[in-house]
N, C-alpha and C positions, 0 to 999 in steps of 0.2 A: 386787153384785159377788162372784163366786166366789173361792175361794182361788187357783185356777189363773189367773184374770184378774188378781187382785192381784199374784201372783208375776210374771206376764208384764210387767205395767205397771212394776213396780219394777225388774225386770231390765233392761228397755229404757231406763229413764230415770234410774236412780239416779246415774250419773256426771254427767249434765247438771244434775240438781237440786243435787247436791253442789257442782259447779263454780260454779253460780250463787250458792249460799250462801257459798262460800269467797270469791268476789269481792266480795260485799256485806260480809261480816264481816271478812275478812282474816286469820282465824285458823283453822287446820286443825281443831283439836280442837273449837272452838266450832261450826264449820260442820258437823262430823260429828254433834255433839249435836243441833243444830237440825234437821238432815235426819232423823235417827233419830226424834226426837220427832214431826216432821211425818208420817213414814211410819207411826208408831204411831197417831197420830190418824186417819190415813186408814183403817187397819185397823179401828179402833173404829167408824168411820162408814161402813164398806163397804156396809152394808145400804141406806143412803140415797143412795149415789153411783151414778151411771150410768158405765159404762166410758168412754164417749166424753168425758165432762167431768172424769174423775178426774185427769188430769194437770194441768189448769188449776186444779183444787181444790188439788192437792198444791203446785203452785207458789205459789198465793195464801197458803196456810198457811205455807209456807217463807219467803216474802217477809215476811209479817207478823212471824214469829218472829225473823227477822234484824233487822228494824227495831227490834223490842222489845229485842233483845240490844244493838244499837248504842246505843240510848237509855240502857240500864242502864250501859253502860261509860262513857258521856259523854266519850269521847275523840274526837279527830279521826279520821275514817274513812279507812282505807287500803284501797282496793279490791283492789289487787294487792299481794302480799307477795314480797319477794325479787327477785333479779336473774334475768335469763334465763341459764340455764346452757348450757354448750357442747353438752351432749348433747341439748338441746331444739332446737338449731339444725340438726341433721342430722349426717351423717357427717363425715369429715375433709376434705370439700371446701371448708370455710369457712376463709378466711384470717383471721389475727388482726385485720386491719383491718376485714374484713367483720363479724366477730363483734362488735367494738367498735361499729361503725356500727349494727348490728342492736340491740344493747343500748341504745344511745343513743335510737334510734327507739322502742323499747319503753318506755323511761323517759318519753319525751316523750308517748307515747300514754297511758300510765298517768296522768300528771299532767293531761293534757287531759280524760280521763274523770273524774278526781277533781273537776274544776271543774263538771261537770254536776250539776244538782240533780235531785231526784226529781220525777217518775217517769222523766225523760229517761235518767238513768244506768241504771236497771233495764231500760228498754226496749232500750237499746244492748247491754247485757250479755246479755240474753235472746236478742235477735235475732242480733247479730253475733258474739258469743263462744260462746254455748251453742247457737245455731242452732235456736231454738224457732220454731214457726210463728206467724203473726200471731194466729190463733185462740187458740193456747195462751197467748200474751202477754195478749190481751184478757181471757181467763178468769182468769189469774193476778193481774192488776192491777186487775181489775174496771173496765175502760175500754172504751168503744166502739171498734170497728175504725178509724173515721175519726180518732179522737183518737190512737190508737197510731201510725198512719201519719204524721200531722202531727208528733207529738212526735219520732218517729224521724227524719223529714226535718230538723227543726230541730236536733236533736242532732248529726246528721251534719254539717250546715252549720257548727255551732258548733265541732265538733271539727276540721273542715277549716281554719277560720279560725284557731283556736288553734295548730294545727300549723304553718300558714304563718307566723304571727307568731314562733314559736319558731325556725323555720328562718331567717327573716330576721335575727333577733338573733344566731344562730350564725354567719352569714356576715359580720357586721360585725366 
C-alpha cells in the first residue's frame, strides 16, 4: 500500500471507524486513542496489506482493541453516551413534544442495543449505524458472510421484539 492509498483510505473511513469505536467503548478520548493506534498499526503493516482488504483489517484491529479496552475497564458497557441534542434533530421544525418523543425512542433503542451480545451488537453497529458493507463486516469480525447475515437478521428481530415490549409497557 502506497502513502497516497493509505491517506485516501484513512480520509474516506476515519469518521466511520471512529464512530464504531466510540459506540463500542462509549468514551470519546479512549475511542480516539484506539483508532489512532489502529491506524498507526495499519501504517506499520502497510507493506503486507492489500488495498482492497485494508478497511476490513483496520476494522478488525479497531474492534479487538475496543474489546481489550472494555475488558481492562471491567465496567458495564455503555454503547452510546449522552442524550440526543436538539441540534442533532434538525432545524427548528421540531416541536418540544417531538424532541422528547425522539429522545425517548433513542434511549429505548440504545437500551435495546445494549442487550445484544457480541458479535450481534457489533454487526448491528457496523451495518446499521456506520453503514459498512457486508464484506467489510465479514473482514472486520472474521466471520463468514452467511453468519453475518444470520446474526444481523436475529439481532434485528430481537431489537424489534425488545422495542415492542418497551412500547407496550409505556402504553400501560
